[in-house]
C-alpha positions in Angstrom: 164.6 86.9 180.5 161.0 86.0 179.7 160.0 89.4 178.2 163.2 90.0 176.2 164.4 86.5 175.1 161.6 84.0 174.9 158.8 82.2 176.8 161.1 79.3 177.7 162.8 76.9 175.4 166.4 78.1 175.7 169.1 77.3 178.1 170.7 74.0 179.3 169.2 70.5 179.5 165.5 70.5 178.5 165.3 74.3 178.3 163.9 76.9 180.6 160.2 76.3 181.3 157.7 78.6 179.7 155.5 80.8 181.8 152.4 80.1 179.7 151.4 76.9 177.8 152.6 78.5 174.6 156.1 78.5 175.9 158.7 76.5 174.0 160.6 73.8 175.9 161.2 70.1 175.8 158.8 69.3 178.6 155.4 69.6 177.0 152.5 70.3 179.3 154.6 71.7 182.1 154.8 75.4 182.7 156.8 77.2 185.3 153.6 78.7 186.8 151.8 75.4 187.0 154.8 73.8 188.7 155.1 76.7 191.1 151.5 76.5 192.1 151.6 72.7 192.5 154.4 72.9 195.0 153.8 75.9 197.3 156.1 74.4 200.0 159.1 75.1 197.7 158.2 78.7 196.8 159.9 80.6 199.7 162.8 78.3 200.6 163.8 77.2 197.1 162.2 79.6 194.6 160.6 79.5 191.2 161.0 76.5 188.9 163.4 77.2 186.1 164.2 73.8 184.5 163.1 70.2 184.9 166.6 68.6 184.7 165.4 65.0 184.5 164.1 62.4 186.9 163.4 64.2 190.2 166.0 67.0 189.8 165.0 70.6 189.1 166.8 74.0 188.9 165.0 76.7 190.8 165.7 80.5 190.9 164.9 82.6 193.9 162.7 85.6 193.2 163.3 87.2 196.6 167.0 86.8 197.5 169.5 89.3 196.3 171.1 88.3 192.9 168.4 85.7 192.3 170.5 82.6 193.2 169.9 79.4 191.3 169.8 76.1 193.1 169.7 72.5 192.2 166.9 70.7 194.0 166.4 66.9 194.1 163.0 65.6 195.3 164.7 62.3 196.2 166.9 64.1 198.7 163.9 65.4 200.7 163.1 62.3 202.7 161.2 63.8 205.6 159.0 66.7 204.2 157.0 66.8 207.4 160.2 67.3 209.4 162.8 68.9 207.2 162.9 72.1 205.1 163.1 71.5 201.3 166.5 73.2 201.5 168.0 69.8 202.7 167.5 68.6 199.1 169.5 71.5 197.6 172.8 70.1 196.4 174.3 73.2 194.6 173.7 76.9 194.4 175.0 79.4 191.9 175.1 82.9 193.5 173.1 84.7 190.8 170.9 83.9 187.9 173.1 86.1 185.7 176.2 84.0 186.6 174.3 80.8 185.9 173.1 82.0 182.5 176.6 83.3 181.6 178.1 79.9 182.4 175.7 78.3 180.0 176.0 80.9 177.3 179.8 80.7 177.5 179.6 77.0 176.7 180.2 75.7 180.3 178.1 72.8 181.5 175.9 73.8 184.4 175.2 70.1 185.0 176.5 68.3 186.9 177.6 70.9 189.4 181.4 70.9 190.0 181.3 72.2 193.5 178.8 71.8 196.4 177.8 74.5 198.9 
């Protein structure tokens, strides 16, 4: 995606975050790498930051799970970080990054999620 399409700037909402500061997206000053490094507690259970969806809501993609599922994470839903896994704040998951991108490319809105898992 990053090597064949663009360094961010495409996709739903504010656009997929760029990997480097030269990436094009509607959230200037934020890169996916910086966000990933700032929140290491999310890396394994939630994944890699894909899109800042507004307020405290983010789309993340797993880089380790088969199919690279995409999940919607809401910081406001993680009331007890010292007790609960970040996964309690995941409200929706699309099974694969490919499916999530196809939904968007076909003109279907990925926000708000229509079903919850």
